[in-house]
N, C-alpha and C positions, 0 to 999 in steps of 0.2 A: 823569587820564583823564576825558573827557566821553563819556557814553553815553546814548543816547535810549531811553526806555521808550515803546514805540509803543502808547499807550493814551490815550483821552480821559477815562477814568474816574478822577476825582480821588481817590476812596476807595482805589483800587488804588495810585496813585502815593504817597499818604501812607503806606500800609501798607508798601510796598516801600522807600521812603526811610528808614524807621525801621530797616531791616535793613542798609543799605549802609554800607560804611566811608567815612570822611571823605575818603580819597584818590580816590574816584570821584564825579564830579559827575553826578548823574542829571537828565537833561533830559526834560521832557514834550513832547508834540506841540505844545502851545501855545507852548512856549519856542522851537521851531524854525520857527514860523509855519505849521504844518500843521493846517488846520481841516477837512480832508476826512474823510468817514466811510469808512474803508478797508474795501473789500468783504471779507466773510468767507464765501466761497463753497465752502470746502473741505468734504469729507465726514467728516473726522476733526479732532480737536483739533490734532494735529500739522500738518496741512495748513493750517489757519487761522492758526496761529502763524507758519508759514513765509511765508504770503501777506502778512501784516502787516509782518513784518520786512523782507522783500524789497522791499515797496512803499517803505518809508522809505529803505532803502539805495539803491535805483535812482533815486528821485525827489529825494532830499535829500542823499545822499552821506555820511550819518553812520553811524558804528558804532552798532548798536542791538540791542535785543532786544524780542520781543513774546511775549505769552502767550495761551493760550486755555484756558479752564476749563470743565469739564462736571460736572454732577451726574448720577450713574448710579444709578438706582433699580431694584432687582431685580424688584419686583412689576410694574414698567412695562416690562419687557424692555429695560432700559438707558436708557429715556427719563428726562429730556429730553436728556441726552447733549450732543452737539455743538450742539443747539438751545437749550441752557439759558437763554441771555440773551434769546432770542426765543420762549420757550415759549408765552406768551400773546399773542404778536403782535409786530409790528415795532417797537413803541414801547419795547421793552426795560424795561417797568415791573416792578420787582422785586416789588411787592405783588401785582400781577395774576398774575405767574408763580407766586408762593407759593400764592395762592388757588386757582389751577388745579391745582397739585400736590396740595394738601390735599384738594381735591374728588375728584381721581382716586384718591387713597389712602383715601377715606372708609371703605371696608369692607375694606381690606387688613389681614391679620394680619401678613404679612411686610413690615416697614418698613425693612429693611436698605438702606443706600445708601453710596455713596462719592463723594468729590470727587476729580477728577483735574485736574492742571495740566500743560501742556506749554509749555516755553519754547524759542523759537528765537533764538539769538544769531548775529548777523552781525558778525564782527570780523576784521580783517586778511585780507579776501577769503576767509574760511572760515566755515562755518556749523556750529554745534554745538547739540545738542538736550539739554534737561534735563527730567526729569519728577519729579513728586511726587504722592502720593496719600494719602488718609486714609479709613478706614472708619468708619461710624457708623450712625445711624438718623434717620428723619424722624419728628418728633413730631406731635401732633394739632392744635396751634395755635402761633402765633408767640409767641416769648418773647425779650425783650432789645431794647435800643436801639442797641447798637453794631454794627459790621460793616456788611455790605451784601449784596446778592444774596439767596441762600437761607439766610444765616447764622441768622436767627431760628427756623428750623424744623429745623436740623441739630444733633444732639448727637454729638460724636466718641466713639468707643469709649473706655471708661475714665473718662469724665467724666459729670457730672450736669447740666451747664449747656450751653446752646447756644453756638455761635460768637458770637452777638450778645450773650451774657451774660459771656463770658470776657474778661479784660483783653487788650489787644492784644499785650502781650509774650508771654503764654501762647499765644494763637492763632498768632502768628508762628513760635513754636517747633515747633508740631505740625501746622500746617495744610498742605494740599496745595501752596498757593502758597509758603508759607514754606519748605517742604522743597525745592521746585524752585529757589527763589531762593538758598537756602543752597548748593546744588550749583553754581549759576551763580557766586556770589561766591567759592567755593573755587577754581573754575577760573580766575577773573580774578586772584585773589591768587597762585596758582601761576604764572600767566603773568607777573605782575609780578616775582616772585622770579627766574624764569628770565632775564628781561631784565636784571635787576640783575647776575646772575652772568656774563652774556655780554659 
């Protein structure tokens, strides 16, 4: 099966490819000749994931999935949330986003946060939604060289290292995106088994 992951983010693609079974060929937007910046005008993570998945299905005809992820910080009333990638501006600069977040939380005692990922899958003229989330906290300064986005400032509950310090295999097992992707893969595997039996 060929399946398009509707993202231009190479880090996301590499992370997700490491989770996918060999019988599913994961294509990037570049692979299908899509160089457009797909609009993310939804007011929720789910709306944005659906917008991106529908764009690829309608314009390119491929079965595909898209995700949207938000960092929800309690002390900031849920911000940056759906605007996580553009928190410090349209340039989607991860360091600028983290710098703004750390500045906003400079005097905050409550540093609880959670990551949420929503995946929209368009397959066989049906749409399915998968979600994953993980709770943790925002630390005072960036730590670690791996990962991307807000990974250097987020420590998941039960761990002492940030997402940017944890090995990819551990992060993929526990992260918001990893959990949502695992639900997606389980669905695809079950679908494949059903087709074999029919």
